[in-house]
PASEBA-1860 file (N, C-alpha, C; in nm, 3 decimals):
! residues 218
1> XXXXXXXX> -5.958/1.897/2.609/-5.895/1.927/2.710/-5.880/2.045/2.726 ~ -5.904/2.139/2.844/-5.781/2.287/2.830/-5.634/2.323/2.843 ~ -5.633/2.403/2.834/-5.420/2.406/2.769/-5.407/2.577/2.809 ~ -5.260/2.552/2.835/-5.209/2.683/2.772/-5.110/2.669/2.705 ~ -5.108/2.787/2.620/-5.027/2.688/2.433/-4.917/2.876/2.467 ~ -4.874/2.863/2.471/-4.745/3.015/2.462/-4.665/2.973/2.323 ~ -4.638/3.081/2.228/-4.600/3.055/2.149/-4.430/3.075/2.135 ~ -4.405/2.986/2.068/-4.209/3.007/2.041/-4.190/3.060/1.902
9> XXXXXXXX> -4.137/3.098/2.025/-4.031/3.269/1.969/-3.945/3.203/1.812 ~ -3.895/3.334/1.725/-3.856/3.253/1.642/-3.756/3.288/1.655 ~ -3.645/3.196/1.692/-3.469/3.168/1.723/-3.475/3.215/1.605 ~ -3.440/3.317/1.516/-3.374/3.394/1.368/-3.411/3.478/1.478 ~ -3.472/3.556/1.522/-3.483/3.717/1.558/-3.429/3.727/1.737 ~ -3.401/3.553/1.811/-3.334/3.630/1.892/-3.178/3.629/1.928 ~ -3.152/3.692/1.998/-2.996/3.730/1.913/-2.959/3.539/2.044 ~ -2.872/3.468/1.950/-2.776/3.309/1.988/-2.711/3.280/1.957
17> XXXXXXXX> -2.724/3.231/2.007/-2.516/3.137/1.964/-2.525/3.000/1.913 ~ -2.403/2.913/1.986/-2.359/2.798/1.981/-2.384/2.648/2.031 ~ -2.471/2.610/2.014/-2.496/2.448/2.207/-2.294/2.434/2.186 ~ -2.321/2.475/2.327/-2.201/2.421/2.373/-2.205/2.257/2.374 ~ -2.085/2.170/2.356/-2.091/2.074/2.239/-2.095/2.062/2.142 ~ -2.097/2.137/2.073/-2.125/2.122/1.815/-1.994/2.062/1.829 ~ -1.868/2.110/1.840/-1.782/2.163/1.791/-1.750/1.988/1.762 ~ -1.738/1.906/1.775/-1.698/1.782/1.765/-1.718/1.742/1.549
25> XXXXXXXX> -1.821/1.811/1.598/-1.911/1.815/1.458/-1.925/1.892/1.372 ~ -1.937/2.016/1.436/-1.907/2.159/1.350/-1.784/2.117/1.321 ~ -1.699/2.155/1.396/-1.602/2.217/1.347/-1.490/2.158/1.220 ~ -1.487/1.955/1.245/-1.489/1.918/1.069/-1.565/1.966/0.993 ~ -1.676/2.031/0.936/-1.749/2.012/0.865/-1.778/2.155/0.787 ~ -1.731/2.263/0.892/-1.687/2.398/0.862/-1.570/2.348/0.739 ~ -1.475/2.335/0.861/-1.380/2.333/0.767/-1.354/2.238/0.620 ~ -1.396/2.166/0.628/-1.440/2.140/0.480/-1.483/2.248/0.432
33> XXXXXXXX> -1.631/2.202/0.397/-1.641/2.351/0.343/-1.600/2.502/0.347 ~ -1.503/2.511/0.414/-1.433/2.618/0.369/-1.278/2.607/0.324 ~ -1.251/2.466/0.226/-1.192/2.390/0.214/-1.226/2.396/0.073 ~ -1.328/2.350/0.039/-1.394/2.289/-0.080/-1.442/2.413/-0.097 ~ -1.514/2.543/-0.077/-1.546/2.665/-0.128/-1.377/2.777/-0.218 ~ -1.302/2.764/-0.083/-1.220/2.827/-0.174/-1.078/2.745/-0.328 ~ -1.113/2.606/-0.329/-1.040/2.535/-0.417/-1.138/2.512/-0.528 ~ -1.256/2.566/-0.516/-1.365/2.536/-0.605/-1.339/2.640/-0.745
41> XXXXXXXX> -1.307/2.777/-0.668/-1.235/2.813/-0.761/-1.190/2.857/-0.885 ~ -1.073/2.766/-0.832/-0.949/2.669/-0.974/-1.071/2.568/-0.941 ~ -1.075/2.507/-0.941/-1.127/2.337/-0.978/-1.299/2.313/-1.021 ~ -1.349/2.277/-1.157/-1.489/2.188/-1.172/-1.511/2.144/-1.040 ~ -1.461/2.035/-0.958/-1.430/1.934/-0.907/-1.467/1.949/-0.837 ~ -1.427/1.996/-0.771/-1.407/2.081/-0.607/-1.521/2.215/-0.608 ~ -1.602/2.226/-0.716/-1.694/2.295/-0.687/-1.835/2.208/-0.670 ~ -1.842/2.125/-0.719/-1.904/1.986/-0.642/-1.916/1.943/-0.572
49> XXXXXXXX> -1.824/1.926/-0.484/-1.838/1.906/-0.416/-1.856/2.076/-0.271 ~ -1.807/2.075/-0.343/-1.863/2.267/-0.255/-1.980/2.249/-0.159 ~ -2.055/2.244/-0.266/-2.250/2.310/-0.340/-2.308/2.186/-0.165 ~ -2.229/2.061/-0.165/-2.383/1.949/-0.029/-2.276/2.007/0.067 ~ -2.101/1.990/0.087/-2.019/2.044/0.202/-2.049/2.150/0.284 ~ -2.144/2.302/0.178/-2.103/2.343/0.231/-2.314/2.360/0.279 ~ -2.323/2.349/0.199/-2.536/2.308/0.265/-2.546/2.209/0.411 ~ -2.412/2.129/0.393/-2.466/1.996/0.528/-2.378/2.105/0.598
57> XXXXXXXX> -2.333/2.226/0.624/-2.253/2.334/0.682/-2.297/2.471/0.762 ~ -2.438/2.465/0.666/-2.462/2.546/0.757/-2.594/2.494/0.740 ~ -2.612/2.319/0.740/-2.743/2.261/0.852/-2.693/2.214/0.967 ~ -2.591/2.222/0.991/-2.536/2.200/1.134/-2.510/2.325/1.199 ~ -2.472/2.407/1.133/-2.522/2.543/1.186/-2.635/2.561/1.279 ~ -2.753/2.579/1.193/-2.943/2.582/1.212/-2.887/2.499/1.313 ~ -2.901/2.353/1.248/-2.869/2.256/1.420/-2.829/2.232/1.550 ~ -2.740/2.380/1.587/-2.685/2.387/1.669/-2.665/2.522/1.747
65> XXXXXXXX> -2.778/2.615/1.705/-2.797/2.767/1.754/-2.832/2.669/1.858 ~ -2.859/2.829/1.933/-2.873/2.810/2.077/-2.976/2.961/2.073 ~ -3.018/2.973/2.055/-3.097/3.090/2.097/-3.145/3.194/2.189 ~ -3.110/3.251/2.293/-3.161/3.341/2.428/-3.383/3.308/2.391 ~ -3.334/3.263/2.534/-3.479/3.318/2.546/-3.524/3.358/2.702 ~ -3.632/3.452/2.725/-3.705/3.496/2.813/-3.801/3.374/2.891 ~ -3.754/3.326/3.000/-3.800/3.210/3.087/-3.952/3.317/3.099 ~ -4.011/3.157/3.126/-4.206/3.220/3.135/-4.204/3.178/3.288
73> XXXXXXXX> -4.242/3.285/3.303/-4.280/3.234/3.501/-4.371/3.127/3.508 ~ -4.339/3.032/3.643/-4.451/2.855/3.598/-4.387/2.783/3.701 ~ -4.442/2.721/3.823/-4.379/2.654/3.853/-4.301/2.520/3.801 ~ -4.321/2.490/3.720/-4.248/2.378/3.589/-4.260/2.432/3.350 ~ -4.157/2.491/3.408/-4.169/2.446/3.261/-4.133/2.445/3.153 ~ -4.156/2.398/3.043/-4.054/2.273/2.915/-3.914/2.282/2.928 ~ -3.840/2.214/2.945/-3.724/2.198/2.909/-3.687/2.113/2.770 ~ -3.769/2.147/2.710/-3.673/2.082/2.515/-3.797/2.124/2.463
81> XXXXXXXX> -3.787/2.216/2.312/-3.835/2.222/2.202/-3.860/2.144/2.130 ~ -4.038/2.062/2.152/-4.025/1.964/2.044/-4.176/2.013/2.051 ~ -4.249/1.875/2.028/-4.402/1.827/2.065/-4.438/1.701/2.193 ~ -4.543/1.780/2.280/-4.568/1.647/2.311/-4.622/1.470/2.240 ~ -4.508/1.403/2.262/-4.564/1.291/2.174/-4.669/1.179/2.293 ~ -4.699/1.228/2.417/-4.737/1.163/2.525/-4.752/1.209/2.618 ~ -4.864/1.115/2.742/-4.913/1.274/2.804/-4.928/1.065/2.936 ~ -4.871/0.986/3.082/-4.874/0.899/3.092/-4.913/0.886/3.268
89> XXXXXXXX> -5.014/0.869/3.313/-5.065/0.833/3.467/-4.940/0.755/3.490 ~ -4.832/0.767/3.582/-4.748/0.684/3.673/-4.797/0.606/3.764 ~ -4.798/0.430/3.824/-4.778/0.399/3.901/-4.754/0.484/3.993 ~ -4.722/0.511/4.064/-4.658/0.610/4.185/-4.679/0.732/4.177 ~ -4.812/0.774/4.100/-4.880/0.852/4.201/-4.798/0.991/4.054 ~ -4.703/0.987/4.006/-4.710/1.108/3.909/-4.752/1.068/3.723 ~ -4.681/1.229/3.701/-4.747/1.160/3.596/-4.662/1.216/3.444 ~ -4.634/1.093/3.338/-4.491/1.149/3.314/-4.511/1.217/3.131
97> XXXXXXXX> -4.524/1.341/3.135/-4.460/1.418/2.968/-4.379/1.405/2.851 ~ -4.385/1.294/2.721/-4.311/1.316/2.731/-4.250/1.410/2.565 ~ -4.150/1.428/2.567/-4.117/1.524/2.413/-4.054/1.491/2.334 ~ -4.089/1.483/2.261/-4.039/1.486/2.111/-3.929/1.614/2.027 ~ -3.825/1.555/1.981/-3.691/1.652/1.898/-3.738/1.626/1.822 ~ -3.741/1.728/1.719/-3.658/1.622/1.573/-3.575/1.662/1.585 ~ -3.538/1.636/1.435/-3.358/1.755/1.430/-3.393/1.897/1.320 ~ -3.522/1.957/1.358/-3.471/2.030/1.313/-3.533/2.137/1.472
105> XXXXXXXX> -3.530/2.037/1.551/-3.520/2.195/1.658/-3.394/2.194/1.783 ~ -3.439/2.298/1.857/-3.284/2.328/1.931/-3.290/2.232/2.094 ~ -3.209/2.164/1.976/-3.179/2.092/2.119/-3.065/2.091/2.195 ~ -3.139/2.147/2.306/-3.044/2.247/2.380/-3.182/2.230/2.483 ~ -3.115/2.133/2.600/-3.253/2.114/2.700/-3.205/2.248/2.806 ~ -3.314/2.290/2.880/-3.283/2.318/3.008/-3.399/2.320/3.118 ~ -3.351/2.381/3.277/-3.390/2.275/3.388/-3.532/2.336/3.417 ~ -3.645/2.251/3.465/-3.790/2.291/3.414/-3.809/2.397/3.538
113> XXXXXXXX> -3.790/2.281/3.686/-3.767/2.406/3.768/-3.644/2.523/3.830 ~ -3.669/2.545/3.879/-3.500/2.627/4.034/-3.465/2.451/4.057 ~ -3.377/2.422/4.159/-3.310/2.331/4.249/-3.186/2.305/4.251 ~ -3.155/2.178/4.279/-2.994/2.136/4.319/-2.981/1.993/4.228 ~ -2.913/2.009/4.150/-2.896/1.871/4.047/-2.823/1.780/4.170 ~ -2.986/1.642/4.178/-2.890/1.556/4.334/-2.871/1.424/4.209 ~ -2.886/1.428/4.097/-2.848/1.325/4.056/-2.782/1.332/3.900 ~ -2.651/1.259/3.829/-2.692/1.295/3.663/-2.651/1.153/3.680
121> XXXXXXXX> -2.741/1.064/3.629/-2.656/0.912/3.531/-2.684/0.877/3.442 ~ -2.595/0.850/3.348/-2.610/0.734/3.156/-2.562/0.579/3.242 ~ -2.654/0.644/3.123/-2.773/0.482/3.113/-2.715/0.470/2.989 ~ -2.620/0.370/2.961/-2.630/0.257/2.782/-2.787/0.206/2.822 ~ -2.802/0.211/2.573/-2.858/0.152/2.522/-2.921/0.193/2.397 ~ -2.965/0.112/2.364/-2.975/0.150/2.168/-3.008/0.262/2.115 ~ -3.009/0.274/1.992/-3.021/0.427/1.948/-3.198/0.390/1.815 ~ -3.304/0.359/1.914/-3.379/0.262/1.798/-3.468/0.492/1.800
129> XXXXXXXX> -3.562/0.490/1.703/-3.579/0.615/1.691/-3.668/0.664/1.789 ~ -3.714/0.714/1.803/-3.707/0.835/2.012/-3.879/0.810/2.004 ~ -3.914/0.808/1.840/-4.037/0.780/1.893/-4.149/0.692/1.850 ~ -4.022/0.616/1.863/-4.090/0.471/1.879/-4.059/0.448/2.043 ~ -4.208/0.338/2.055/-4.231/0.278/2.233/-4.081/0.165/2.231 ~ -4.002/0.130/2.129/-3.926/0.056/2.230/-3.808/0.188/2.220 ~ -3.804/0.311/2.228/-3.700/0.362/2.302/-3.711/0.320/2.407 ~ -3.802/0.305/2.512/-3.722/0.296/2.669/-3.596/0.264/2.678
137> XXXXXXXX> -3.561/0.225/2.593/-3.461/0.116/2.642/-3.348/0.172/2.580 ~ -3.351/0.307/2.469/-3.251/0.394/2.437/-3.153/0.435/2.578 ~ -3.015/0.508/2.505/-2.954/0.552/2.555/-2.991/0.674/2.650 ~ -2.917/0.700/2.788/-3.006/0.764/2.901/-2.938/0.826/2.932 ~ -2.944/0.965/2.963/-2.888/1.078/3.049/-3.047/1.088/3.174 ~ -3.037/1.047/3.299/-3.167/1.072/3.441/-3.137/1.164/3.551 ~ -3.186/1.287/3.539/-3.090/1.379/3.635/-3.257/1.346/3.695 ~ -3.149/1.370/3.883/-3.304/1.447/3.878/-3.284/1.560/4.017
145> XXXXXXXX> -3.395/1.598/3.986/-3.355/1.815/4.120/-3.409/1.787/4.247 ~ -3.411/1.833/4.311/-3.404/1.850/4.460/-3.486/1.999/4.432 ~ -3.631/2.035/4.449/-3.641/2.204/4.422/-3.805/2.216/4.562 ~ -3.846/2.331/4.479/-3.976/2.341/4.565/-4.133/2.234/4.571 ~ -4.092/2.169/4.486/-4.172/2.017/4.441/-4.182/1.901/4.533 ~ -4.055/1.903/4.617/-3.967/1.815/4.626/-3.824/1.713/4.476 ~ -3.886/1.604/4.397/-3.783/1.579/4.396/-3.842/1.511/4.215 ~ -3.748/1.637/4.116/-3.832/1.569/3.996/-3.664/1.494/3.883
153> XXXXXXXX> -3.740/1.404/3.776/-3.675/1.386/3.763/-3.693/1.410/3.600 ~ -3.634/1.405/3.495/-3.574/1.416/3.383/-3.529/1.336/3.320 ~ -3.493/1.326/3.199/-3.487/1.160/3.109/-3.443/1.196/2.974 ~ -3.317/1.270/2.924/-3.259/1.252/2.797/-3.189/1.135/2.678 ~ -3.357/1.145/2.642/-3.382/1.026/2.578/-3.260/0.990/2.406 ~ -3.200/0.944/2.351/-3.096/0.905/2.253/-3.202/0.897/2.149 ~ -3.140/0.928/2.022/-3.305/0.874/1.864/-3.188/0.738/1.867 ~ -3.300/0.798/1.698/-3.160/0.638/1.617/-3.060/0.758/1.521
161> XXXXXXXX> -3.095/0.867/1.511/-2.880/0.951/1.501/-2.894/1.004/1.590 ~ -2.930/1.046/1.758/-2.812/1.108/1.777/-2.732/1.013/1.910 ~ -2.673/0.990/1.882/-2.585/0.873/1.982/-2.499/1.009/2.088 ~ -2.532/1.132/2.172/-2.384/1.115/2.255/-2.531/1.264/2.269 ~ -2.529/1.247/2.441/-2.540/1.313/2.538/-2.470/1.452/2.602 ~ -2.522/1.500/2.614/-2.371/1.586/2.648/-2.429/1.601/2.740 ~ -2.393/1.612/2.928/-2.477/1.649/3.070/-2.399/1.882/3.031 ~ -2.418/1.923/3.093/-2.373/2.078/3.094/-2.336/2.062/3.252
169> XXXXXXXX> -2.403/2.021/3.336/-2.399/2.060/3.486/-2.357/1.910/3.538 ~ -2.305/1.907/3.679/-2.254/1.787/3.737/-2.373/1.829/3.868 ~ -2.353/1.698/3.878/-2.433/1.636/4.045/-2.432/1.727/4.120 ~ -2.502/1.828/4.149/-2.449/1.896/4.286/-2.461/2.049/4.246 ~ -2.463/2.033/4.177/-2.469/2.186/4.119/-2.607/2.243/4.127 ~ -2.646/2.353/4.135/-2.797/2.469/4.133/-2.800/2.538/4.040 ~ -2.913/2.535/3.985/-2.916/2.538/3.841/-3.091/2.632/3.867 ~ -3.043/2.725/3.819/-3.227/2.788/3.776/-3.287/2.758/3.696
177> XXXXXXXX> -3.446/2.835/3.726/-3.539/2.808/3.637/-3.483/2.845/3.522 ~ -3.473/2.705/3.392/-3.434/2.750/3.236/-3.294/2.815/3.228 ~ -3.241/2.731/3.327/-3.153/2.715/3.258/-3.085/2.642/3.208 ~ -3.004/2.652/3.076/-2.926/2.518/3.003/-2.858/2.374/3.074 ~ -2.924/2.281/3.048/-2.818/2.200/3.129/-2.807/2.023/3.078 ~ -2.819/2.030/2.950/-2.779/2.018/2.852/-2.749/1.967/2.697 ~ -2.728/1.854/2.600/-2.755/1.921/2.483/-2.787/1.770/2.397 ~ -2.846/1.713/2.351/-2.852/1.597/2.288/-2.826/1.601/2.106
185> XXXXXXXX> -2.775/1.566/2.052/-2.745/1.614/1.927/-2.828/1.509/1.800 ~ -2.953/1.587/1.791/-3.000/1.519/1.698/-3.078/1.543/1.714 ~ -3.202/1.439/1.636/-3.328/1.351/1.679/-3.307/1.284/1.791 ~ -3.407/1.282/1.935/-3.421/1.252/2.029/-3.584/1.288/2.103 ~ -3.559/1.277/2.268/-3.674/1.302/2.227/-3.613/1.383/2.506 ~ -3.774/1.428/2.512/-3.681/1.456/2.671/-3.811/1.407/2.760 ~ -3.826/1.371/2.836/-3.950/1.248/2.954/-3.945/1.362/3.059 ~ -4.009/1.395/3.081/-3.971/1.504/3.301/-4.129/1.452/3.384
193> XXXXXXXX> -4.142/1.392/3.416/-4.239/1.313/3.578/-4.215/1.451/3.667 ~ -4.337/1.501/3.671/-4.445/1.589/3.760/-4.540/1.483/3.882 ~ -4.476/1.517/4.011/-4.499/1.457/4.120/-4.632/1.494/4.178 ~ -4.701/1.336/4.179/-4.830/1.366/4.242/-4.924/1.429/4.279 ~ -5.069/1.506/4.187/-5.141/1.612/4.220/-5.068/1.744/4.194 ~ -4.974/1.768/4.074/-4.988/1.806/3.975/-4.998/1.905/3.836 ~ -5.144/1.936/3.824/-5.184/1.870/3.701/-5.082/1.914/3.620 ~ -5.099/1.873/3.444/-5.072/1.879/3.313/-5.133/1.982/3.266
201> XXXXXXXX> -5.115/2.080/3.233/-5.189/2.179/3.118/-5.115/2.167/2.971 ~ -5.006/2.098/2.947/-5.043/2.047/2.774/-5.089/1.975/2.685 ~ -5.170/1.911/2.562/-5.190/1.812/2.588/-5.146/1.740/2.417 ~ -5.105/1.619/2.405/-5.053/1.523/2.291/-5.076/1.690/2.197 ~ -4.929/1.666/2.138/-5.001/1.705/1.978/-4.906/1.833/2.021 ~ -4.895/1.977/2.153/-4.877/2.081/2.117/-4.729/2.112/2.114 ~ -4.683/2.125/2.064/-4.518/2.161/2.037/-4.540/2.262/2.151 ~ -4.371/2.266/2.193/-4.329/2.315/2.370/-4.243/2.355/2.308
209> XXXXXXXX> -4.179/2.474/2.376/-4.021/2.575/2.376/-4.004/2.536/2.461 ~ -3.841/2.462/2.525/-3.791/2.563/2.620/-3.727/2.654/2.735 ~ -3.793/2.641/2.846/-3.771/2.751/2.877/-3.920/2.863/2.909 ~ -3.958/2.840/2.758/-4.088/2.922/2.755/-4.266/2.858/2.827 ~ -4.281/2.692/2.732/-4.424/2.696/2.808/-4.446/2.678/2.921 ~ -4.518/2.645/2.958/-4.564/2.608/3.097/-4.609/2.492/3.076 ~ -4.603/2.400/3.243/-4.661/2.290/3.144/-4.730/2.257/3.315 ~ -4.770/2.303/3.293/-4.816/2.226/3.452/-4.941/2.392/3.487
217> XX> -5.061/2.287/3.579/-5.191/2.427/3.551/-5.144/2.412/3.780 ~ -5.175/2.554/3.790/-5.210/2.619/3.906/-5.336/2.504/3.964
END
């Protein structure tokens, strides 16, 4: 299948920041690591605590990274970092592209097109692994955007560990293509539905980068 592959940027080489919505997890972890490191100088017991807490804090800092991106020009760009899990024709003529995000990916999601957010709906559900078919019934946030291609639906799906989806913008907001719109904490999935007549230009197993990888074809 022909497709265009956009290389993922090296996040560590880009000027970055921490994701909004990270503080409830990040601050207690970093504070615990700092305290244990300070006390480790006088106590071997605290030294034993300092190693795992410092490693956990470093992992949290890496997980909640939010690098700057040079946004790709194109009709529809990927809303998420991850791997294309499935490409499925829908009954109404649309095509669903599902992108699986592992805990190693950047978890800030971006607007696939410029437009107006017409709906942001939180739907309660379960927390099975996002790569599992039963994740269709997981906790989710359903987005609708009014764009030049018409209504675009995007769904943020929580995974087994991700227990919170944090939208950044409310209904009625005008967003630019590639603008940050929300965060899913830890492993998860993002689905985007391409309108009828819009061809997919990625394939299953392809790595995507939010704001960088184009997922449709002219």
